[in-house]
C-alpha positions in Angstrom: 0.0 0.0 0.0 1.3 3.5 -0.8 0.5 6.4 1.4 1.2 10.1 1.2 4.6 11.0 2.8 2.8 13.8 4.8 0.8 11.1 6.6 1.9 10.6 10.2 3.5 7.3 11.1 0.7 6.5 13.5 -1.9 7.0 10.8 0.1 4.8 8.3 0.3 2.1 10.9 -3.4 2.2 11.7 -4.3 2.1 8.0 -2.2 -1.0 7.6 -4.1 -2.6 10.5 -7.5 -1.6 9.1 -7.1 -4.0 6.2 -7.5 -6.9 8.5 -10.6 -5.5 10.3 -14.1 -6.8 9.6 -16.1 -4.8 7.0 -18.4 -3.4 9.6 -15.5 -1.8 11.5 -13.9 -0.5 8.3 -17.3 1.1 7.5 -17.5 2.7 10.9 -14.0 4.1 10.5 -14.9 5.5 7.1 -17.9 7.3 8.6 -15.7 8.9 11.2 -13.3 10.0 8.4 -16.2 11.5 6.4 -17.3 13.5 9.5 -13.8 14.9 9.9 -13.6 15.7 6.2 -17.0 17.5 6.4 -15.8 19.5 9.4 -12.6 20.5 7.7 -14.3 21.4 4.4 -17.7 22.7 5.6 -19.3 20.3 3.2 -21.1 17.1 4.3 -21.8 14.6 1.5 -24.6 12.2 2.5 -24.2 8.5 1.7 -26.9 6.4 0.0 -28.4 5.2 3.3 -28.7 8.8 4.6 -30.1 10.0 1.3 -32.8 7.3 1.4 -33.7 8.3 5.0 -33.9 12.0 4.1 -36.2 11.2 1.1 -38.4 9.0 3.2 -38.7 11.7 5.9 -39.6 14.3 3.3 -42.2 11.9 1.8 -43.7 11.5 5.3 -43.9 15.3 5.6 -45.6 15.5 2.2 -48.2 13.0 3.4 -48.8 15.1 6.5 -47.3 12.6 8.9 -46.1 14.9 11.6 -44.9 14.3 15.2 -45.6 16.7 18.0 -43.1 19.1 19.4 -43.6 17.4 22.8 -42.7 14.0 21.3 -39.6 15.4 19.6 -38.5 17.1 22.8 -38.9 13.8 24.6 -36.9 12.0 22.0 -34.0 14.5 22.1 -34.1 14.3 25.9 -33.7 10.5 25.8 -30.8 11.0 23.3 -29.1 13.3 25.8 -29.4 16.4 23.6 -31.7 18.4 25.9 
């Protein structure tokens, strides 16, 4: 495998180890990397699964399937956001 010479030794070593990880773990690492790239660039590119979820949510709104503000507040509280 060939890496950019500007890459830190720790990152190079980690990427070599990643090759032996299960696909699920590699996908999780890729998601973290996408979030870092988005933070650095200010642009977040949704993946296919996220795009599908967004389209489904918009379709629900178009059908008038709303959730109450109280229910949303309760959800965010359970998630530790509020």
